[in-house]
N, CA, C and O atoms as a CHARMM CRD file, in Angstrom:
* protein
*
  392
    1    1 MET  N     24.97700  73.69600  99.71900 PROA 1      0.00000
    2    1 MET  CA    24.15100  72.92900  98.80400 PROA 1      0.00000
    3    1 MET  C     23.95500  73.71400  97.52200 PROA 1      0.00000
    4    1 MET  O     23.79500  74.93400  97.54000 PROA 1      0.00000
    5    2 LYS  N     23.97000  73.00700  96.42500 PROA 2      0.00000
    6    2 LYS  CA    23.66400  73.63100  95.15400 PROA 2      0.00000
    7    2 LYS  C     22.25200  74.18800  95.23300 PROA 2      0.00000
    8    2 LYS  O     21.41200  73.68500  95.97900 PROA 2      0.00000
    9    3 SER  N     22.01000  75.20300  94.47800 PROA 3      0.00000
   10    3 SER  CA    20.69200  75.82500  94.52100 PROA 3      0.00000
   11    3 SER  C     19.64100  74.90300  93.91600 PROA 3      0.00000
   12    3 SER  O     19.78000  74.43000  92.78800 PROA 3      0.00000
   13    4 LEU  N     18.59600  74.66000  94.68200 PROA 4      0.00000
   14    4 LEU  CA    17.49800  73.83200  94.19800 PROA 4      0.00000
   15    4 LEU  C     16.71200  74.57900  93.13100 PROA 4      0.00000
   16    4 LEU  O     16.01900  73.96400  92.32000 PROA 4      0.00000
   17    5 ARG  N     16.81800  75.89600  93.12900 PROA 5      0.00000
   18    5 ARG  CA    16.11600  76.69600  92.12400 PROA 5      0.00000
   19    5 ARG  C     16.62300  76.36300  90.72600 PROA 5      0.00000
   20    5 ARG  O     15.87200  76.43800  89.75400 PROA 5      0.00000
   21    6 GLU  N     17.88900  75.99900  90.63000 PROA 6      0.00000
   22    6 GLU  CA    18.46700  75.66200  89.33500 PROA 6      0.00000
   23    6 GLU  C     17.95400  74.31600  88.83200 PROA 6      0.00000
   24    6 GLU  O     17.89100  74.09100  87.62300 PROA 6      0.00000
   25    7 ALA  N     17.59000  73.43100  89.73800 PROA 7      0.00000
   26    7 ALA  CA    17.13100  72.09700  89.36200 PROA 7      0.00000
   27    7 ALA  C     15.61900  72.14900  89.14200 PROA 7      0.00000
   28    7 ALA  O     14.84500  72.22500  90.09600 PROA 7      0.00000
   29    8 ILE  N     15.21700  72.10800  87.89600 PROA 8      0.00000
   30    8 ILE  CA    13.79800  72.22700  87.60100 PROA 8      0.00000
   31    8 ILE  C     13.24400  70.98200  86.90800 PROA 8      0.00000
   32    8 ILE  O     12.07600  70.94100  86.52200 PROA 8      0.00000
   33    9 GLU  N     14.08700  69.98300  86.75900 PROA 9      0.00000
   34    9 GLU  CA    13.66700  68.78000  86.05600 PROA 9      0.00000
   35    9 GLU  C     13.93800  67.57100  86.93600 PROA 9      0.00000
   36    9 GLU  O     14.89700  67.54900  87.70900 PROA 9      0.00000
   37   10 PHE  N     13.08100  66.56900  86.80900 PROA 10     0.00000
   38   10 PHE  CA    13.22800  65.34400  87.57700 PROA 10     0.00000
   39   10 PHE  C     13.65700  64.20500  86.65900 PROA 10     0.00000
   40   10 PHE  O     13.26600  64.15100  85.49300 PROA 10     0.00000
   41   11 ILE  N     14.45700  63.30700  87.19600 PROA 11     0.00000
   42   11 ILE  CA    14.87400  62.10900  86.46500 PROA 11     0.00000
   43   11 ILE  C     14.01800  60.95300  86.97400 PROA 11     0.00000
   44   11 ILE  O     14.12400  60.57000  88.13900 PROA 11     0.00000
   45   12 TRP  N     13.18000  60.40200  86.12100 PROA 12     0.00000
   46   12 TRP  CA    12.36500  59.23000  86.46000 PROA 12     0.00000
   47   12 TRP  C     12.75100  58.11400  85.49700 PROA 12     0.00000
   48   12 TRP  O     12.08900  57.91600  84.47900 PROA 12     0.00000
   49   13 ASP  N     13.80900  57.39300  85.81100 PROA 13     0.00000
   50   13 ASP  CA    14.25800  56.30700  84.95000 PROA 13     0.00000
   51   13 ASP  C     13.64200  54.98500  85.40300 PROA 13     0.00000
   52   13 ASP  O     12.88200  54.94200  86.37000 PROA 13     0.00000
   53   14 LYS  N     13.97600  53.91400  84.69500 PROA 14     0.00000
   54   14 LYS  CA    13.40600  52.59400  85.01400 PROA 14     0.00000
   55   14 LYS  C     13.63800  52.18900  86.46200 PROA 14     0.00000
   56   14 LYS  O     12.77800  51.56400  87.08300 PROA 14     0.00000
   57   15 ALA  N     14.78200  52.54000  86.98900 PROA 15     0.00000
   58   15 ALA  CA    15.14600  52.11100  88.34500 PROA 15     0.00000
   59   15 ALA  C     14.30000  52.77400  89.42300 PROA 15     0.00000
   60   15 ALA  O     14.10300  52.19400  90.49100 PROA 15     0.00000
   61   16 ASN  N     13.79500  53.98400  89.16500 PROA 16     0.00000
   62   16 ASN  CA    13.06500  54.66700  90.23100 PROA 16     0.00000
   63   16 ASN  C     11.66400  55.12100  89.84600 PROA 16     0.00000
   64   16 ASN  O     11.00400  55.79800  90.63400 PROA 16     0.00000
   65   17 LYS  N     11.20100  54.77200  88.67100 PROA 17     0.00000
   66   17 LYS  CA     9.91700  55.27500  88.17900 PROA 17     0.00000
   67   17 LYS  C      8.73300  54.88900  89.07300 PROA 17     0.00000
   68   17 LYS  O      7.91800  55.74500  89.41700 PROA 17     0.00000
   69   18 ASP  N      8.63300  53.63400  89.44300 PROA 18     0.00000
   70   18 ASP  CA     7.47300  53.16000  90.19800 PROA 18     0.00000
   71   18 ASP  C      7.79700  52.64400  91.59200 PROA 18     0.00000
   72   18 ASP  O      6.88900  52.24900  92.32300 PROA 18     0.00000
   73   19 LYS  N      9.05600  52.63900  91.97500 PROA 19     0.00000
   74   19 LYS  CA     9.42400  51.98200  93.23600 PROA 19     0.00000
   75   19 LYS  C      8.80300  52.64000  94.46400 PROA 19     0.00000
   76   19 LYS  O      8.46100  51.93600  95.41400 PROA 19     0.00000
   77   20 ASN  N      8.64600  53.95900  94.48000 PROA 20     0.00000
   78   20 ASN  CA     8.06400  54.61900  95.65000 PROA 20     0.00000
   79   20 ASN  C      6.57000  54.33600  95.76300 PROA 20     0.00000
   80   20 ASN  O      6.02300  54.28000  96.86400 PROA 20     0.00000
   81   21 TRP  N      5.91600  54.15900  94.61900 PROA 21     0.00000
   82   21 TRP  CA     4.50400  53.78300  94.65400 PROA 21     0.00000
   83   21 TRP  C      4.35900  52.34600  95.16300 PROA 21     0.00000
   84   21 TRP  O      3.52400  52.07000  96.02400 PROA 21     0.00000
   85   22 LEU  N      5.16200  51.45200  94.63600 PROA 22     0.00000
   86   22 LEU  CA     5.07100  50.03900  95.02000 PROA 22     0.00000
   87   22 LEU  C      5.43300  49.81800  96.48400 PROA 22     0.00000
   88   22 LEU  O      4.82100  48.99000  97.15800 PROA 22     0.00000
   89   23 LYS  N      6.40900  50.54300  96.96900 PROA 23     0.00000
   90   23 LYS  CA     6.90300  50.34200  98.32900 PROA 23     0.00000
   91   23 LYS  C      6.14400  51.15700  99.38100 PROA 23     0.00000
   92   23 LYS  O      5.89700  50.66900 100.48400 PROA 23     0.00000
   93   24 HSD  N      5.77000  52.40700  99.03900 PROA 24     0.00000
   94   24 HSD  CA     5.21900  53.31800 100.05600 PROA 24     0.00000
   95   24 HSD  C      3.92100  54.01700  99.63600 PROA 24     0.00000
   96   24 HSD  O      3.39700  54.84700 100.37900 PROA 24     0.00000
   97   25 LYS  N      3.40300  53.68600  98.45000 PROA 25     0.00000
   98   25 LYS  CA     2.17100  54.29900  97.93700 PROA 25     0.00000
   99   25 LYS  C      2.29100  55.81700  97.80600 PROA 25     0.00000
  100   25 LYS  O      1.36600  56.55900  98.14000 PROA 25     0.00000
  101   26 VAL  N      3.45500  56.26600  97.31000 PROA 26     0.00000
  102   26 VAL  CA     3.70500  57.68100  97.04300 PROA 26     0.00000
  103   26 VAL  C      3.88300  57.83100  95.53100 PROA 26     0.00000
  104   26 VAL  O      4.73000  57.17000  94.93000 PROA 26     0.00000
  105   27 THR  N      3.07700  58.70400  94.92400 PROA 27     0.00000
  106   27 THR  CA     3.18200  58.89900  93.48000 PROA 27     0.00000
  107   27 THR  C      4.31200  59.88100  93.14800 PROA 27     0.00000
  108   27 THR  O      4.73300  60.67700  93.98800 PROA 27     0.00000
  109   28 ASN  N      4.78400  59.80400  91.91600 PROA 28     0.00000
  110   28 ASN  CA     5.82000  60.73500  91.46400 PROA 28     0.00000
  111   28 ASN  C      5.29400  62.17300  91.48800 PROA 28     0.00000
  112   28 ASN  O      6.04700  63.09900  91.78800 PROA 28     0.00000
  113   29 GLN  N      4.03000  62.36200  91.18000 PROA 29     0.00000
  114   29 GLN  CA     3.43400  63.70000  91.21700 PROA 29     0.00000
  115   29 GLN  C      3.47500  64.27100  92.63400 PROA 29     0.00000
  116   29 GLN  O      3.79700  65.44400  92.81900 PROA 29     0.00000
  117   30 GLU  N      3.15000  63.44700  93.63600 PROA 30     0.00000
  118   30 GLU  CA     3.21700  63.91100  95.03100 PROA 30     0.00000
  119   30 GLU  C      4.64100  64.29900  95.40000 PROA 30     0.00000
  120   30 GLU  O      4.87100  65.31100  96.06300 PROA 30     0.00000
  121   31 ILE  N      5.58100  63.49300  94.96800 PROA 31     0.00000
  122   31 ILE  CA     6.99200  63.77500  95.26500 PROA 31     0.00000
  123   31 ILE  C      7.38800  65.12500  94.67900 PROA 31     0.00000
  124   31 ILE  O      8.00700  65.94000  95.36300 PROA 31     0.00000
  125   32 GLU  N      7.03900  65.36400  93.43500 PROA 32     0.00000
  126   32 GLU  CA     7.38900  66.62700  92.79200 PROA 32     0.00000
  127   32 GLU  C      6.73700  67.81300  93.49900 PROA 32     0.00000
  128   32 GLU  O      7.35200  68.87300  93.61800 PROA 32     0.00000
  129   33 GLU  N      5.50100  67.64800  93.96800 PROA 33     0.00000
  130   33 GLU  CA     4.80700  68.73100  94.66300 PROA 33     0.00000
  131   33 GLU  C      5.56100  69.19900  95.90500 PROA 33     0.00000
  132   33 GLU  O      5.58800  70.39200  96.20600 PROA 33     0.00000
  133   34 VAL  N      6.16700  68.26700  96.61800 PROA 34     0.00000
  134   34 VAL  CA     6.86700  68.60600  97.86200 PROA 34     0.00000
  135   34 VAL  C      8.03500  69.55400  97.60900 PROA 34     0.00000
  136   34 VAL  O      8.36000  70.37900  98.46400 PROA 34     0.00000
  137   35 PHE  N      8.66100  69.44500  96.45500 PROA 35     0.00000
  138   35 PHE  CA     9.78300  70.32600  96.13400 PROA 35     0.00000
  139   35 PHE  C      9.34300  71.78500  95.98600 PROA 35     0.00000
  140   35 PHE  O     10.17700  72.68900  96.03400 PROA 35     0.00000
  141   36 PHE  N      8.04900  72.01900  95.80800 PROA 36     0.00000
  142   36 PHE  CA     7.52100  73.37500  95.66300 PROA 36     0.00000
  143   36 PHE  C      6.82000  73.86900  96.93200 PROA 36     0.00000
  144   36 PHE  O      6.23600  74.95300  96.93700 PROA 36     0.00000
  145   37 ASP  N      6.88000  73.08200  97.99600 PROA 37     0.00000
  146   37 ASP  CA     6.33300  73.48400  99.29600 PROA 37     0.00000
  147   37 ASP  C      7.18800  74.61200  99.84900 PROA 37     0.00000
  148   37 ASP  O      8.39500  74.44600 100.02300 PROA 37     0.00000
  149   38 GLU  N      6.58000  75.74600 100.12600 PROA 38     0.00000
  150   38 GLU  CA     7.33600  76.88900 100.63300 PROA 38     0.00000
  151   38 GLU  C      7.92500  76.64100 102.01400 PROA 38     0.00000
  152   38 GLU  O      8.89700  77.29700 102.39000 PROA 38     0.00000
  153   39 ASP  N      7.36100  75.71200 102.77800 PROA 39     0.00000
  154   39 ASP  CA     7.84700  75.40500 104.12800 PROA 39     0.00000
  155   39 ASP  C      8.75800  74.17500 104.17800 PROA 39     0.00000
  156   39 ASP  O      9.09800  73.70800 105.26500 PROA 39     0.00000
  157   40 LYS  N      9.15100  73.65200 103.03300 PROA 40     0.00000
  158   40 LYS  CA     9.97600  72.44100 103.01800 PROA 40     0.00000
  159   40 LYS  C     11.28000  72.65400 103.76800 PROA 40     0.00000
  160   40 LYS  O     11.76300  73.78000 103.88900 PROA 40     0.00000
  161   41 ARG  N     11.83900  71.57600 104.26400 PROA 41     0.00000
  162   41 ARG  CA    13.12700  71.58500 104.95000 PROA 41     0.00000
  163   41 ARG  C     14.06000  70.63800 104.21600 PROA 41     0.00000
  164   41 ARG  O     13.71500  69.48400 103.96400 PROA 41     0.00000
  165   42 ILE  N     15.24900  71.13300 103.87500 PROA 42     0.00000
  166   42 ILE  CA    16.24300  70.31700 103.17200 PROA 42     0.00000
  167   42 ILE  C     17.53200  70.31100 103.97000 PROA 42     0.00000
  168   42 ILE  O     18.02800  71.35600 104.38900 PROA 42     0.00000
  169   43 ASN  N     18.06900  69.10900 104.17400 PROA 43     0.00000
  170   43 ASN  CA    19.35600  68.94400 104.86900 PROA 43     0.00000
  171   43 ASN  C     20.19900  67.92200 104.12200 PROA 43     0.00000
  172   43 ASN  O     19.68400  67.07800 103.38900 PROA 43     0.00000
  173   44 ARG  N     21.49600  68.01900 104.32700 PROA 44     0.00000
  174   44 ARG  CA    22.39100  66.99000 103.76400 PROA 44     0.00000
  175   44 ARG  C     22.17800  65.68100 104.49700 PROA 44     0.00000
  176   44 ARG  O     21.94700  65.66300 105.70700 PROA 44     0.00000
  177   45 ASP  N     22.25600  64.58900 103.76000 PROA 45     0.00000
  178   45 ASP  CA    22.19000  63.25300 104.34600 PROA 45     0.00000
  179   45 ASP  C     23.63200  62.81000 104.56600 PROA 45     0.00000
  180   45 ASP  O     24.22100  62.13100 103.72500 PROA 45     0.00000
  181   46 LYS  N     24.18800  63.20300 105.70000 PROA 46     0.00000
  182   46 LYS  CA    25.60700  62.95900 105.97600 PROA 46     0.00000
  183   46 LYS  C     25.94200  61.47800 106.11300 PROA 46     0.00000
  184   46 LYS  O     27.06100  61.06800 105.80300 PROA 46     0.00000
  185   47 LEU  N     24.99700  60.67800 106.56800 PROA 47     0.00000
  186   47 LEU  CA    25.26000  59.25000 106.77200 PROA 47     0.00000
  187   47 LEU  C     25.34000  58.46200 105.46700 PROA 47     0.00000
  188   47 LEU  O     26.00100  57.42400 105.42100 PROA 47     0.00000
  189   48 HSD  N     24.68700  58.92700 104.41400 PROA 48     0.00000
  190   48 HSD  CA    24.60100  58.14800 103.18400 PROA 48     0.00000
  191   48 HSD  C     25.18400  58.87100 101.97300 PROA 48     0.00000
  192   48 HSD  O     24.81900  58.56000 100.84000 PROA 48     0.00000
  193   49 SER  N     26.06500  59.81000 102.18900 PROA 49     0.00000
  194   49 SER  CA    26.63500  60.58200 101.08400 PROA 49     0.00000
  195   49 SER  C     28.05300  60.13300 100.74900 PROA 49     0.00000
  196   49 SER  O     28.91200  60.97000 100.47100 PROA 49     0.00000
  197   50 ASN  N     28.30900  58.85200 100.77100 PROA 50     0.00000
  198   50 ASN  CA    29.65600  58.34400 100.49300 PROA 50     0.00000
  199   50 ASN  C     30.06000  58.52800  99.03800 PROA 50     0.00000
  200   50 ASN  O     31.12800  59.07300  98.75900 PROA 50     0.00000
  201   51 LYS  N     29.22200  58.08000  98.10500 PROA 51     0.00000
  202   51 LYS  CA    29.58000  58.12900  96.69300 PROA 51     0.00000
  203   51 LYS  C     29.13300  59.41900  96.01900 PROA 51     0.00000
  204   51 LYS  O     29.82200  59.93000  95.13500 PROA 51     0.00000
  205   52 GLU  N     27.99300  59.94400  96.42600 PROA 52     0.00000
  206   52 GLU  CA    27.51500  61.22500  95.91300 PROA 52     0.00000
  207   52 GLU  C     26.72100  61.91400  97.00700 PROA 52     0.00000
  208   52 GLU  O     26.18900  61.26300  97.90600 PROA 52     0.00000
  209   53 GLU  N     26.64400  63.22900  96.92700 PROA 53     0.00000
  210   53 GLU  CA    25.98500  63.99900  97.97000 PROA 53     0.00000
  211   53 GLU  C     24.47100  63.79500  97.89500 PROA 53     0.00000
  212   53 GLU  O     23.83800  64.06100  96.87400 PROA 53     0.00000
  213   54 ARG  N     23.91100  63.31500  99.00700 PROA 54     0.00000
  214   54 ARG  CA    22.47000  63.09100  99.10500 PROA 54     0.00000
  215   54 ARG  C     21.84500  64.12600 100.02700 PROA 54     0.00000
  216   54 ARG  O     22.50000  64.67400 100.91400 PROA 54     0.00000
  217   55 PHE  N     20.57500  64.37500  99.79700 PROA 55     0.00000
  218   55 PHE  CA    19.82500  65.34000 100.59100 PROA 55     0.00000
  219   55 PHE  C     18.53400  64.70900 101.08500 PROA 55     0.00000
  220   55 PHE  O     17.98400  63.80300 100.45900 PROA 55     0.00000
  221   56 ILE  N     18.06100  65.21100 102.22800 PROA 56     0.00000
  222   56 ILE  CA    16.78500  64.78900 102.80200 PROA 56     0.00000
  223   56 ILE  C     15.85300  65.99600 102.74900 PROA 56     0.00000
  224   56 ILE  O     16.22500  67.10100 103.14300 PROA 56     0.00000
  225   57 LEU  N     14.65400  65.76900 102.26500 PROA 57     0.00000
  226   57 LEU  CA    13.66000  66.82800 102.17400 PROA 57     0.00000
  227   57 LEU  C     12.42700  66.41800 102.97800 PROA 57     0.00000
  228   57 LEU  O     11.92400  65.30600 102.81300 PROA 57     0.00000
  229   58 LEU  N     11.94200  67.29400 103.83500 PROA 58     0.00000
  230   58 LEU  CA    10.68200  67.10600 104.54800 PROA 58     0.00000
  231   58 LEU  C      9.73800  68.18600 104.04500 PROA 58     0.00000
  232   58 LEU  O     10.07500  69.36900 104.06500 PROA 58     0.00000
  233   59 GLY  N      8.55100  67.77900 103.59200 PROA 59     0.00000
  234   59 GLY  CA     7.60800  68.77200 103.09500 PROA 59     0.00000
  235   59 GLY  C      6.24400  68.18900 102.83800 PROA 59     0.00000
  236   59 GLY  O      6.01600  66.98900 102.99400 PROA 59     0.00000
  237   60 ARG  N      5.32700  69.07500 102.43500 PROA 60     0.00000
  238   60 ARG  CA     3.91600  68.71200 102.22800 PROA 60     0.00000
  239   60 ARG  C      3.54600  68.70700 100.74700 PROA 60     0.00000
  240   60 ARG  O      4.07000  69.48100  99.94600 PROA 60     0.00000
  241   61 THR  N      2.62300  67.80400 100.41600 PROA 61     0.00000
  242   61 THR  CA     2.02600  67.79200  99.08700 PROA 61     0.00000
  243   61 THR  C      0.89200  68.81200  99.07400 PROA 61     0.00000
  244   61 THR  O      0.60000  69.42900 100.09800 PROA 61     0.00000
  245   62 LYS  N      0.26300  68.98800  97.93800 PROA 62     0.00000
  246   62 LYS  CA    -0.88300  69.89900  97.83700 PROA 62     0.00000
  247   62 LYS  C     -2.03800  69.44500  98.73500 PROA 62     0.00000
  248   62 LYS  O     -2.83100  70.26400  99.19900 PROA 62     0.00000
  249   63 LYS  N     -2.12300  68.14200  98.97100 PROA 63     0.00000
  250   63 LYS  CA    -3.18400  67.60700  99.83700 PROA 63     0.00000
  251   63 LYS  C     -2.73000  67.49000 101.28800 PROA 63     0.00000
  252   63 LYS  O     -3.37300  66.81000 102.08800 PROA 63     0.00000
  253   64 LYS  N     -1.62900  68.14600 101.62900 PROA 64     0.00000
  254   64 LYS  CA    -1.09700  68.23100 103.00400 PROA 64     0.00000
  255   64 LYS  C     -0.48900  66.93100 103.52700 PROA 64     0.00000
  256   64 LYS  O     -0.31900  66.78100 104.73700 PROA 64     0.00000
  257   65 ARG  N     -0.16200  66.00400 102.65700 PROA 65     0.00000
  258   65 ARG  CA     0.52900  64.77500 103.06700 PROA 65     0.00000
  259   65 ARG  C      1.99000  65.12500 103.31400 PROA 65     0.00000
  260   65 ARG  O      2.64300  65.71300 102.45200 PROA 65     0.00000
  261   66 LEU  N      2.50600  64.76900 104.48300 PROA 66     0.00000
  262   66 LEU  CA     3.90500  65.03400 104.81100 PROA 66     0.00000
  263   66 LEU  C      4.77300  63.88400 104.32500 PROA 66     0.00000
  264   66 LEU  O      4.50000  62.71800 104.61200 PROA 66     0.00000
  265   67 LEU  N      5.82600  64.22700 103.58300 PROA 67     0.00000
  266   67 LEU  CA     6.71000  63.20900 103.02100 PROA 67     0.00000
  267   67 LEU  C      8.15800  63.43500 103.42600 PROA 67     0.00000
  268   67 LEU  O      8.59300  64.56200 103.66300 PROA 67     0.00000
  269   68 PHE  N      8.89300  62.32600 103.49800 PROA 68     0.00000
  270   68 PHE  CA    10.33700  62.27400 103.73900 PROA 68     0.00000
  271   68 PHE  C     10.93600  61.80500 102.41800 PROA 68     0.00000
  272   68 PHE  O     10.64800  60.69600 101.97000 PROA 68     0.00000
  273   69 ILE  N     11.75700  62.62700 101.79700 PROA 69     0.00000
  274   69 ILE  CA    12.30400  62.31100 100.47800 PROA 69     0.00000
  275   69 ILE  C     13.82300  62.38600 100.52200 PROA 69     0.00000
  276   69 ILE  O     14.39200  63.33400 101.06400 PROA 69     0.00000
  277   70 VAL  N     14.46600  61.39200  99.95400 PROA 70     0.00000
  278   70 VAL  CA    15.92600  61.38600  99.79400 PROA 70     0.00000
  279   70 VAL  C     16.19000  61.56600  98.30200 PROA 70     0.00000
  280   70 VAL  O     15.59900  60.87700  97.47000 PROA 70     0.00000
  281   71 PHE  N     17.09500  62.51400  97.96600 PROA 71     0.00000
  282   71 PHE  CA    17.36700  62.77400  96.55800 PROA 71     0.00000
  283   71 PHE  C     18.81000  63.20500  96.35200 PROA 71     0.00000
  284   71 PHE  O     19.52000  63.54600  97.29800 PROA 71     0.00000
  285   72 VAL  N     19.22400  63.18200  95.09000 PROA 72     0.00000
  286   72 VAL  CA    20.53000  63.69400  94.67500 PROA 72     0.00000
  287   72 VAL  C     20.30000  64.68200  93.53200 PROA 72     0.00000
  288   72 VAL  O     19.27000  64.65000  92.85900 PROA 72     0.00000
  289   73 LEU  N     21.27500  65.55300  93.33100 PROA 73     0.00000
  290   73 LEU  CA    21.25100  66.46500  92.19000 PROA 73     0.00000
  291   73 LEU  C     22.26700  65.98000  91.17500 PROA 73     0.00000
  292   73 LEU  O     23.43000  65.74200  91.50000 PROA 73     0.00000
  293   74 ARG  N     21.81000  65.83900  89.94300 PROA 74     0.00000
  294   74 ARG  CA    22.68900  65.41900  88.85400 PROA 74     0.00000
  295   74 ARG  C     22.51300  66.35900  87.67700 PROA 74     0.00000
  296   74 ARG  O     21.49100  66.34400  86.99300 PROA 74     0.00000
  297   75 LYS  N     23.53000  67.17600  87.45700 PROA 75     0.00000
  298   75 LYS  CA    23.50200  68.13600  86.34900 PROA 75     0.00000
  299   75 LYS  C     22.20000  68.92900  86.32500 PROA 75     0.00000
  300   75 LYS  O     21.49900  68.95100  85.31300 PROA 75     0.00000
  301   76 LYS  N     21.88500  69.57000  87.42200 PROA 76     0.00000
  302   76 LYS  CA    20.70600  70.42000  87.57100 PROA 76     0.00000
  303   76 LYS  C     19.39000  69.65300  87.44800 PROA 76     0.00000
  304   76 LYS  O     18.34500  70.24400  87.17600 PROA 76     0.00000
  305   77 LYS  N     19.44500  68.34400  87.64700 PROA 77     0.00000
  306   77 LYS  CA    18.23900  67.52900  87.64200 PROA 77     0.00000
  307   77 LYS  C     18.12900  66.81000  88.98200 PROA 77     0.00000
  308   77 LYS  O     19.13600  66.45600  89.59500 PROA 77     0.00000
  309   78 ILE  N     16.90700  66.60300  89.42200 PROA 78     0.00000
  310   78 ILE  CA    16.64800  65.93700  90.69700 PROA 78     0.00000
  311   78 ILE  C     16.35200  64.47500  90.44700 PROA 78     0.00000
  312   78 ILE  O     15.46200  64.13700  89.66700 PROA 78     0.00000
  313   79 ARG  N     17.10800  63.59800  91.11700 PROA 79     0.00000
  314   79 ARG  CA    16.83500  62.16500  91.05400 PROA 79     0.00000
  315   79 ARG  C     16.45200  61.71600  92.45800 PROA 79     0.00000
  316   79 ARG  O     17.25500  61.78300  93.38900 PROA 79     0.00000
  317   80 VAL  N     15.21700  61.26000  92.59100 PROA 80     0.00000
  318   80 VAL  CA    14.70600  60.83100  93.88100 PROA 80     0.00000
  319   80 VAL  C     15.17600  59.40900  94.15900 PROA 80     0.00000
  320   80 VAL  O     15.00900  58.51800  93.32600 PROA 80     0.00000
  321   81 ILE  N     15.76500  59.20300  95.33400 PROA 81     0.00000
  322   81 ILE  CA    16.21200  57.87800  95.76400 PROA 81     0.00000
  323   81 ILE  C     15.05100  57.15000  96.43300 PROA 81     0.00000
  324   81 ILE  O     14.78400  55.98600  96.13300 PROA 81     0.00000
  325   82 SER  N     14.36500  57.84000  97.34000 PROA 82     0.00000
  326   82 SER  CA    13.21200  57.22500  98.01300 PROA 82     0.00000
  327   82 SER  C     12.28000  58.30200  98.54300 PROA 82     0.00000
  328   82 SER  O     12.67900  59.44600  98.76300 PROA 82     0.00000
  329   83 ALA  N     11.02200  57.90600  98.74100 PROA 83     0.00000
  330   83 ALA  CA    10.01700  58.81000  99.30500 PROA 83     0.00000
  331   83 ALA  C      9.01500  57.99100 100.10100 PROA 83     0.00000
  332   83 ALA  O      8.58800  56.91700  99.67800 PROA 83     0.00000
  333   84 ARG  N      8.64900  58.52100 101.26800 PROA 84     0.00000
  334   84 ARG  CA     7.70400  57.82600 102.14600 PROA 84     0.00000
  335   84 ARG  C      7.04700  58.84500 103.05100 PROA 84     0.00000
  336   84 ARG  O      7.47900  59.99500 103.12100 PROA 84     0.00000
  337   85 ASP  N      5.99200  58.41800 103.75100 PROA 85     0.00000
  338   85 ASP  CA     5.38200  59.28100 104.75600 PROA 85     0.00000
  339   85 ASP  C      6.38200  59.48900 105.88500 PROA 85     0.00000
  340   85 ASP  O      7.15800  58.58900 106.20500 PROA 85     0.00000
  341   86 ILE  N      6.36400  60.67200 106.48600 PROA 86     0.00000
  342   86 ILE  CA     7.29000  60.91600 107.58500 PROA 86     0.00000
  343   86 ILE  C      6.77200  60.23600 108.85100 PROA 86     0.00000
  344   86 ILE  O      5.57000  60.03000 109.01500 PROA 86     0.00000
  345   87 ASN  N      7.69600  59.89500 109.73700 PROA 87     0.00000
  346   87 ASN  CA     7.30400  59.26100 111.00100 PROA 87     0.00000
  347   87 ASN  C      7.03600  60.34300 112.05900 PROA 87     0.00000
  348   87 ASN  O      7.19900  61.53200 111.78500 PROA 87     0.00000
  349   88 ARG  N      6.63500  59.93800 113.23700 PROA 88     0.00000
  350   88 ARG  CA     6.25300  60.87600 114.29700 PROA 88     0.00000
  351   88 ARG  C      7.40000  61.81400 114.67000 PROA 88     0.00000
  352   88 ARG  O      7.19100  63.01700 114.82700 PROA 88     0.00000
  353   89 LYS  N      8.59800  61.27300 114.81200 PROA 89     0.00000
  354   89 LYS  CA     9.75800  62.08900 115.18600 PROA 89     0.00000
  355   89 LYS  C     10.04900  63.14600 114.10300 PROA 89     0.00000
  356   89 LYS  O     10.30600  64.30900 114.41300 PROA 89     0.00000
  357   90 GLU  N     10.00600  62.72300 112.84300 PROA 90     0.00000
  358   90 GLU  CA    10.25300  63.64100 111.73400 PROA 90     0.00000
  359   90 GLU  C      9.14000  64.69300 111.63600 PROA 90     0.00000
  360   90 GLU  O      9.40600  65.85200 111.31600 PROA 90     0.00000
  361   91 ARG  N      7.90400  64.29000 111.91000 PROA 91     0.00000
  362   91 ARG  CA     6.77400  65.22100 111.88800 PROA 91     0.00000
  363   91 ARG  C      6.98700  66.32800 112.92000 PROA 91     0.00000
  364   91 ARG  O      6.78100  67.50700 112.63100 PROA 91     0.00000
  365   92 ASN  N      7.40100  65.93500 114.12400 PROA 92     0.00000
  366   92 ASN  CA     7.66900  66.92400 115.17600 PROA 92     0.00000
  367   92 ASN  C      8.76500  67.89200 114.75400 PROA 92     0.00000
  368   92 ASN  O      8.65100  69.09600 114.98300 PROA 92     0.00000
  369   93 LEU  N      9.81900  67.37900 114.14200 PROA 93     0.00000
  370   93 LEU  CA    10.91700  68.22200 113.66900 PROA 93     0.00000
  371   93 LEU  C     10.41100  69.20800 112.60400 PROA 93     0.00000
  372   93 LEU  O     10.73100  70.39500 112.65400 PROA 93     0.00000
  373   94 TYR  N      9.64100  68.72400 111.66600 PROA 94     0.00000
  374   94 TYR  CA     9.10000  69.58900 110.60500 PROA 94     0.00000
  375   94 TYR  C      8.20900  70.66800 111.19700 PROA 94     0.00000
  376   94 TYR  O      8.34100  71.84400 110.85800 PROA 94     0.00000
  377   95 GLU  N      7.30700  70.27400 112.07700 PROA 95     0.00000
  378   95 GLU  CA     6.34400  71.21100 112.64000 PROA 95     0.00000
  379   95 GLU  C      6.99600  72.24100 113.56800 PROA 95     0.00000
  380   95 GLU  O      6.51900  73.37100 113.66500 PROA 95     0.00000
  381   96 LYS  N      8.07200  71.86300 114.24500 PROA 96     0.00000
  382   96 LYS  CA     8.79400  72.81100 115.10800 PROA 96     0.00000
  383   96 LYS  C      9.48300  73.89400 114.30100 PROA 96     0.00000
  384   96 LYS  O      9.61800  75.02700 114.76200 PROA 96     0.00000
  385   97 THR  N      9.91400  73.55500 113.11000 PROA 97     0.00000
  386   97 THR  CA    10.70300  74.49400 112.30400 PROA 97     0.00000
  387   97 THR  C      9.86600  75.27400 111.29200 PROA 97     0.00000
  388   97 THR  O     10.40200  76.12400 110.58200 PROA 97     0.00000
  389   98 THR  N      8.56800  75.00200 111.21300 PROA 98     0.00000
  390   98 THR  CA     7.73400  75.74600 110.24600 PROA 98     0.00000
  391   98 THR  C      6.78900  76.68100 110.96100 PROA 98     0.00000
  392   98 THR  O      6.01300  77.38600 110.31600 PROA 98     0.00000
């Protein structure tokens, strides 16, 4: 995986600016916070990486909300595809590895 340290900027275009709030009540600020969680877990999304390489991130916001985030890297910028609360199975996986 490309280094996430190099990606310090987020792409919030018309297509993804408000969709996570409307669909899952997750703000863009919460999403960005998870990328700075020291205990975050990032894996390749092998099932959905046909056209471009996608990644799955599990991590906590500053208020300890656990989120499941799908994103891509584009020229050292992070473009979030989707973000939602993690489910029970994902929570167990996150907690086992932290």
